[in-house]
N, C-alpha and C positions, 0 to 999 in steps of 0.2 A: 530435469529443469537442470538448470547451469552455476552450478558453482563455482563462482569466487572468492575464496579466505585470505580470511589478511597477508595470508603469507602469496596468495598469485604474485605472479608476475605485471603491475598496475602498465598500462598504455598513457604517458600523459605528456602535455607542450610544458616545457622551460619557458618557452615566454608564457604559459600561465603566472607565475610568479611573479612576472612584470605589469599583470592585462589583472590579477586581484582586485575585484571591489576597485576599476576602475572605468567610469563611466562621465558621459553625458553629466552637467547638473541639474538638468532639465526631468530628467530619467529619476536619479539619484534620490530629491528629494523628500523629502518624507522617509527615513528610512534608517530604522535604531539598527544597529545590530549586538548582539549581545555580548557578553560575555561569559560562554557557555563548558559547563564542565566538564570537556569531558576531556583525558589525555593523549589517549592513543582509541579508535574505536570508529564507530560506522552502524550501519544500518539504523536511521534514526527512526522513530513517530513520532504522534503526538496526540491528544486524548486531551477534550476537555470536560469536562466534570456539570455531573446535572445545577451541580452548588458553581460550575463556574470558573475550578479547578484549571487550570493549566499541567497537564505533566505531557514530561518531553522523558520517553527512553530510547536506549538505545542498545548497541552491541562493545561493554569495554570488552579489549583484547590483551588483555593482564598478563600475559606472554605469550609465545609461542604455542602453547599447548592447551593455554587455558582464557573461555570466555568467559566473559559475564553478561545479565542483563542489570543495567545497573533503567534505574527514574528517579528523573530531579521534577519540581511541584519551580512554578515562578511568582514573584513575589512586585507589584508593579514594576521592574526590569531589571530586577536579580535573581535566579538556579541557589532556589537550596544545592545543600551538600547531596551528590547524586550522594543512593541509599541503595541494597546489591537484592536486586531479586532472586537471583541463583545464579549459577556457576559450573559449568562440563568442560570437559576434555573432549566429550565422545560428540557437540553439537556438528552441527547441518549450516555454516554460515553461507549467509547468497548475496551478495548485490540486492533481489528484489526480492526473493524470498524472506523480509524480515519479521524481526519478532513487533509485536504488542504489548498495549495494557492499555485495562478499558473500566469501566463505573456498573456496579450498577447502583438505578440511581435513586435517587434522596438517600444515600448512607455509606458507610464511610468501608464501604466491602471495593475491593476491585478485583484484578484480575487480570495474568499477564501466556503468552505461550510465547515456544519461541519447539526447536528440532531440533530432535536427540535425535542423535542413529539407535537403531532396530534391530540390527546388523556383522557383516563384514561387506557388505554390494556399498558402493558405494551411492545410492540412491535408496539405500536402505534408512528410512526412519521417518516416527513417528510426530506430532504435535501433537506437545505435554499443556499442560495446561494449571496454573497454577493459584490458589487466593490471598488474601490478606482479609485479615475483617478488625484489622487498626490504623486502615489510613495508610498502608506499606511502611511503616515497621519493620511488622513480621510478618510470616511465609508459611506455610502450611507443607503440608507435604504434597510434591504434583502429580498430577493423572494421564493420562491420556485420553484424547479426545477421540481418533478415530478408537472405532469397539473391535478393527475384523479382524486384529495378533495380526497380521501378513505380511514381512521386510519386504514392506515395497516403498514409494509416494506418494507421499503425505502434509502436503503446505498449504500456501497462500491462501489462509487463511484470514476472513474479516472478524473480529465479533462484535455486538450491535447493540447496544441495551436497550429490555425493551420495562422491565418493568423491578421489584424490589426482588423480587426471587424468580428474575430468571437473565440470561445475556443470550444474542444469540449467533450462533453461527457457521457460517458457508465455508466451506474449503475443497478444493481438487485432489480428490481421493483416487489414486495408486494401486488398490487391492486389488482389481482387472488386467491389468500391466502385466503381471510376472510370469510365465511358466517355471516348469520343474529349471526347462535351461538357464535360464536368468540368474548362477546360487555364483558365480563369478565376483562378482564386485563391479564389472568391471561395464556396463553398457544397461541403459535403459532399461525396462521389459522391452520384448516381441508379441505380450501376449494379447490381451483385447486393448481394451480404449483406457481411456482417463476418466471422471466423473465427475460430476459436480455432485456436495450434501451436504445435506443441513442438516443442524440440532439445535435445542436449549439447552443451556448451560445452568445448573443451580448452583446456590452459594453453598450446600451441600457436597457439590463436591459427584452429585449425579451428575444424569442427564439422557434428556428425552425426545421425544419425535425424531429419532435418529431416519434420515433417510434420501433417494439417493434421488436428483431432485433431473440430469438430467445425465446418458448413458458418452454422453459421447461430448467432449468441451474441450479446449488447448490445454496443454499439458502446462506450459508456464508462463500464462498470465492472470496477475491481480485480479481477485472476487474485492466489488464491495458491496456493500449493502444498507441499504436507507434502511426508514421506520416513518411511513404512510401514515394519515388520516384512516388507508381498509389495511392495513396491514404490511407486510416485510413486501421488499422490493429490492431484487436476485443482479443484480449483473458484472459479468463475466466474459472474455472472448470464447467465442460458441466457432467446433468444426465442422461448420457439414460436409452431407455434398460436394464430392473435387475439391477437394480441401480447400475451402472458403471457411474465412476465419474469420466473417465479423460477431457485430456485439450481442451477443441476447439479455431479454431480463424474465427474470419471472417473477409473478408478483402470489403472495397468499390473498386467497377471499377467504377469509374465514376460518374456516379447518385445513384449505384443500389451500394447492401450488397450481397453478397457473401451468401449464406445456411454455415452452420456451419460442421467442417471438423476436425475432432482431428486431435493432430502435430502426436503423434502415437497412438497405440492399447494400453496401458497400461493395456490396461480391468481392474482399480480398485475396485470390487465391496466391497463397502460400502453401509448399512442401516443406513445411519447419512453425515449432512457436517461435511467434519473435518476441516474445515477453514484456506483455509490454498491456496494461487492463488496465481498461475503464474507471472514471470512480460515479458514483451520482449519491446523490443528498434528497434529501425529505424536507420538510416542512407542510407538514397535511397533505393539501392534494397536489399544493406542490413542489415538481420535482423534475432532478434538472439532473444530466449527463454530462461528461465528458471522455473524447476518450480516441484513436489516434492510427489510423489505416495510411498504409500503404499502397491502398484500391488502386489497377491503370498506371501503379505506378510513378504517381504520385503522393506525397508525401505527405498528409496534414495530421490539420489538429483541430475537431468542430467539437461540437456542441447544440444540443436537439433540449426540449424544456415538453414538461409534463405542465396539465394543469388538473386532471379527472385522478393524480395517484398511477401515475405510471401506465395507465389505460390503452393510450395515444402517448406520440411525440407529434413535436414541429417537423418540420422540414429543418435535419444540424446545416448551422454556422459555421465553417469557416474562418479560425481565428488566430494562426499559426501567422509569419513573416517567410515562409519561403519556404525552408529550408527543416523542419526541425524533426529535433528522435523522440518529443511525443515526452514520455513519465509524467505524461497530464497528473494533477489533482482541482479540486471545484469547494467554492465557499460561493454560499451566500453571500451576496452585499444589498444595501440598500439604491431600492430598486433591480434588483438582478444578479447576476454571481462576477465573483474575478476565477477567472480560471490563472491556472503553471503551468510550464512544461516546458523541453528543455527546447533549445531553435540552436541549429548547429552555424558555426560559421567555418571561416575557412580550416584556423589553428585550432580554435576553443569551441564550447558554445556555450548558452545564457541564460542562468534561469530565469523567462521571462513569466512578466501577473499579463492579464489583460483584460478588462472589463467590458462586460457587456450587460446592454438590459432586458426584461421582460420582454421587449415588441422586438431584440434581435440584434438591436443597434450595440456596434461595434465603436467600443470609448476608449477613451489614453490606454495606453499600455505600460508596462514599468521593468524598466528591469534592476533585480533583484543584484542578482552579480554573474560576474564568470567562474566560467568551473572550467569539466575536463569534460568531453564527450563521451569517456572509458564509460564503460561496466563499475572500473569502482566507485567514480558521482556516483554513484546510486539512485532513488528517488523523491525530490526532493518532495514533505510535506506540506498540505495551504492549511489553516485554523482557521475561522472569525474568534479573535476573544478580547471582549473587550473595547468596543466598535476600532482594532485592528486588525491586524494580519497575523497570524501566527506564523516562521515559514520557520522547518529546519531541512538540514540537507549535510551531503559528508565532502570537505575538503582536503582533499593530497592533498599532502606539507611537500614529502618530498621522491619522487620516484622514482632512488635511489635503495632509500632503506626501508621506503612502500608501502609509506605509512599516511593511516588519516586520520580526520577525527571528524566531530560535529559540529558542524554551527549552527547557528539563529540569531531570528530580527524582526523584531519588529513594522509593520507595512501600514498608515497611518491609513489609511481611505483616500482615495483622492476620484 
């Protein structure tokens, strides 16, 4: 997994300071940029609770050695004063593998995760969980999600609310990647493959039904999970024979898990991780998924639909503008979905929003803002909230000082 802490060198275009937020009026109508209470930080995430509360979480860089996971909630168009979940000097802060915050349905219990170093190795870290029983005012003692006790890579977590008594968690687990010689702390493990695991987390800090779902997956692409009428569905980047890195899904059917199955045979052959995972959403039997590929040396952002809880998917639809960087997200809209991604331009990138209806017809796109194509600009996050779309992203403030902050905006349906 590729670490890019806030003290790392940032690739940034000076032209961006002039171009930021400049776009043609026809594409920016209906966008309200919000005053976001982040001073210096990044790695934003969004969660909409079962009661409709919008919660923004991010990593605030309090000084050169300490990071803090904080959160704020949105009322109308105003974010609340940030509250600290936790902070530490031994966190693994990563542009692509960012913390999250979620809530149990129909109650005021929250859960959050971050990555914390477990040993001296650069990529030795655990997934830490912590829970709050008063809506995020106070937080309990943290505990480890991965129960292997091995100093190795664990991350790219998806937390999914299931019931008042359980959250679903899926993550990439490197317990088999380490060998006895992997103790110098400088390289990734050289043992076995990265695996995909899943478990259920409960309000009393217990973990149940911990299971390995795929014994060989891509090392550092985001996972995604959604709840269908038939159970949980997971999307992730697989690692198949011949270094094919396509998107696979695994479904929960009753008390069992299906075998991994590709959504579509892109046949992207790449001898390394592209750090670009899929996003999947579900409502009843309706499922939609977005992903990025460079199969046949052509970069594409694709969308596919299912009407049978993910048992089958439609032929994928390409929705990018010809030169995408990926970093996708997806949300349901009226009569279809909205997809967000980064589109590469000559000296900058654009955060784009694209409508696709249920028949696969591509509608109007919207330019949210210009941004940097570098890793430091991170992954924009998209959520549907109060008949609008809430977006969070990382903005690079200053190349020389290597500073970033979190930005947010509300986008009206169009």
